[in-house]
One Martini backbone bead per residue (centre of mass of N, CA, C, O) as a GRO file, in nm:
protein
  106
    1ILE     BB    1   0.098   0.035   0.022
    2THR     BB    2   0.034   0.371  -0.086
    3ARG     BB    3   0.118   0.713   0.030
    4THR     BB    4   0.080   1.052  -0.081
    5GLU     BB    5   0.224   1.357   0.034
    6ARG     BB    6   0.309   1.655  -0.084
    7ASP     BB    7   0.465   1.772   0.193
    8LYS     BB    8   0.623   1.483   0.281
    9GLY     BB    9   0.555   1.206   0.106
   10THR     BB   10   0.612   0.848   0.113
   11LEU     BB   11   0.417   0.563   0.209
   12TYR     BB   12   0.514   0.224   0.282
   13GLU     BB   13   0.323  -0.089   0.280
   14LEU     BB   14   0.445  -0.411   0.358
   15SER     BB   15   0.351  -0.757   0.291
   16PHE     BB   16   0.450  -1.076   0.435
   17ARG     BB   17   0.484  -1.395   0.448
   18GLY     BB   18   0.523  -1.619   0.684
   19GLU     BB   19   0.580  -1.920   0.835
   20ALA     BB   20   0.301  -1.922   0.900
   21SER     BB   21  -0.020  -1.920   0.773
   22HIS     BB   22  -0.105  -1.651   0.980
   23GLU     BB   23   0.166  -1.502   0.903
   24PHE     BB   24   0.299  -1.169   0.907
   25ARG     BB   25   0.495  -0.912   0.758
   26ARG     BB   26   0.546  -0.567   0.845
   27LEU     BB   27   0.652  -0.294   0.634
   28VAL     BB   28   0.753   0.043   0.704
   29LEU     BB   29   0.797   0.317   0.478
   30PHE     BB   30   0.975   0.634   0.438
   31ARG     BB   31   0.971   0.899   0.177
   32PRO     BB   32   1.096   1.157   0.167
   33TYR     BB   33   1.240   1.416   0.003
   34GLY     BB   34   1.453   1.156   0.016
   35PRO     BB   35   1.556   0.924   0.203
   36LEU     BB   36   1.498   0.616   0.315
   37MET     BB   37   1.277   0.504   0.589
   38LYS     BB   38   1.241   0.312   0.870
   39VAL     BB   39   0.952   0.258   1.080
   40LYS     BB   40   0.852  -0.060   1.052
   41ASN     BB   41   0.893  -0.401   1.208
   42GLU     BB   42   0.645  -0.662   1.200
   43ARG     BB   43   0.452  -0.902   1.344
   44MET     BB   44   0.156  -1.082   1.223
   45ASP     BB   45  -0.144  -1.217   1.350
   46THR     BB   46  -0.419  -1.335   1.129
   47SER     BB   47  -0.621  -1.552   1.258
   48ASN     BB   48  -0.834  -1.300   1.377
   49ILE     BB   49  -0.855  -1.154   1.094
   50LEU     BB   50  -1.049  -0.954   0.904
   51ILE     BB   51  -1.090  -0.913   0.559
   52ASN     BB   52  -1.127  -0.611   0.375
   53ILE     BB   53  -1.299  -0.558   0.060
   54ILE     BB   54  -1.304  -0.288  -0.176
   55VAL     BB   55  -1.510  -0.243  -0.476
   56PRO     BB   56  -1.487  -0.035  -0.728
   57LEU     BB   57  -1.760   0.016  -0.973
   58SER     BB   58  -1.767   0.073  -1.342
   59ARG     BB   59  -1.879  -0.123  -1.513
   60ARG     BB   60  -1.699  -0.391  -1.613
   61ALA     BB   61  -1.845  -0.682  -1.575
   62ASP     BB   62  -1.639  -0.882  -1.696
   63LYS     BB   63  -1.412  -0.826  -1.486
   64PHE     BB   64  -1.582  -0.889  -1.236
   65LYS     BB   65  -1.635  -1.185  -1.296
   66GLN     BB   66  -1.336  -1.268  -1.278
   67PHE     BB   67  -1.286  -1.167  -0.992
   68MET     BB   68  -1.501  -1.350  -0.853
   69HIS     BB   69  -1.370  -1.613  -0.927
   70ASN     BB   70  -1.101  -1.559  -0.779
   71PHE     BB   71  -1.221  -1.496  -0.503
   72ARG     BB   72  -1.348  -1.770  -0.452
   73GLU     BB   73  -1.091  -1.948  -0.485
   74VAL     BB   74  -0.899  -1.786  -0.280
   75CYS     BB   75  -1.074  -1.668  -0.036
   76VAL     BB   76  -1.316  -1.860   0.032
   77ARG     BB   77  -1.197  -2.157   0.003
   78GLN     BB   78  -0.921  -2.110   0.171
   79ASP     BB   79  -1.042  -1.916   0.418
   80GLY     BB   80  -1.315  -1.703   0.487
   81ARG     BB   81  -1.190  -1.411   0.618
   82VAL     BB   82  -1.381  -1.247   0.406
   83HIS     BB   83  -1.492  -0.915   0.312
   84LEU     BB   84  -1.723  -0.792   0.068
   85THR     BB   85  -1.737  -0.474  -0.107
   86VAL     BB   86  -1.965  -0.327  -0.340
   87VAL     BB   87  -1.925  -0.035  -0.547
   88TYR     BB   88  -2.168   0.107  -0.756
   89PHE     BB   89  -2.144   0.307  -1.054
   90GLY     BB   90  -2.442   0.332  -1.170
   91LYS     BB   91  -2.670   0.145  -1.414
   92GLU     BB   92  -2.496   0.003  -1.588
   93GLN     BB   93  -2.490  -0.344  -1.555
   94MET     BB   94  -2.637  -0.413  -1.283
   95SER     BB   95  -2.767  -0.693  -1.338
   96GLU     BB   96  -2.499  -0.842  -1.392
   97VAL     BB   97  -2.373  -0.790  -1.115
   98ARG     BB   98  -2.591  -0.924  -0.946
   99ARG     BB   99  -2.565  -1.204  -1.071
  100THR     BB  100  -2.272  -1.251  -0.989
  101LEU     BB  101  -2.322  -1.229  -0.683
  102GLU     BB  102  -2.534  -1.453  -0.658
  103ASN     BB  103  -2.361  -1.685  -0.778
  104THR     BB  104  -2.131  -1.661  -0.564
  105SER     BB  105  -2.308  -1.701  -0.296
  106ARG     BB  106  -2.377  -2.012  -0.363
   0.00000   0.00000   0.00000
């Protein structure tokens, strides 16, 4: 994850899989408009953490259908600790997006 603030610089948050199945290492780096600085290096136990994914969507129902297929295979079937929120902008292809969501939830 990166976040850039015009007056300060860029913050980088990197996550790496750890040794155990639910363990991750999080590394936070800050790059002011100068050399890179390490802010934090920590282990995270994610066994009790729910992962929230928010998908902003406008048209592109065909890409969304492929995303939902991958989401089901990777997130739901392998882990199940994932909550998905879809924010749809517009009215075009809304019925197709609803159908894809209904088919995935079955």
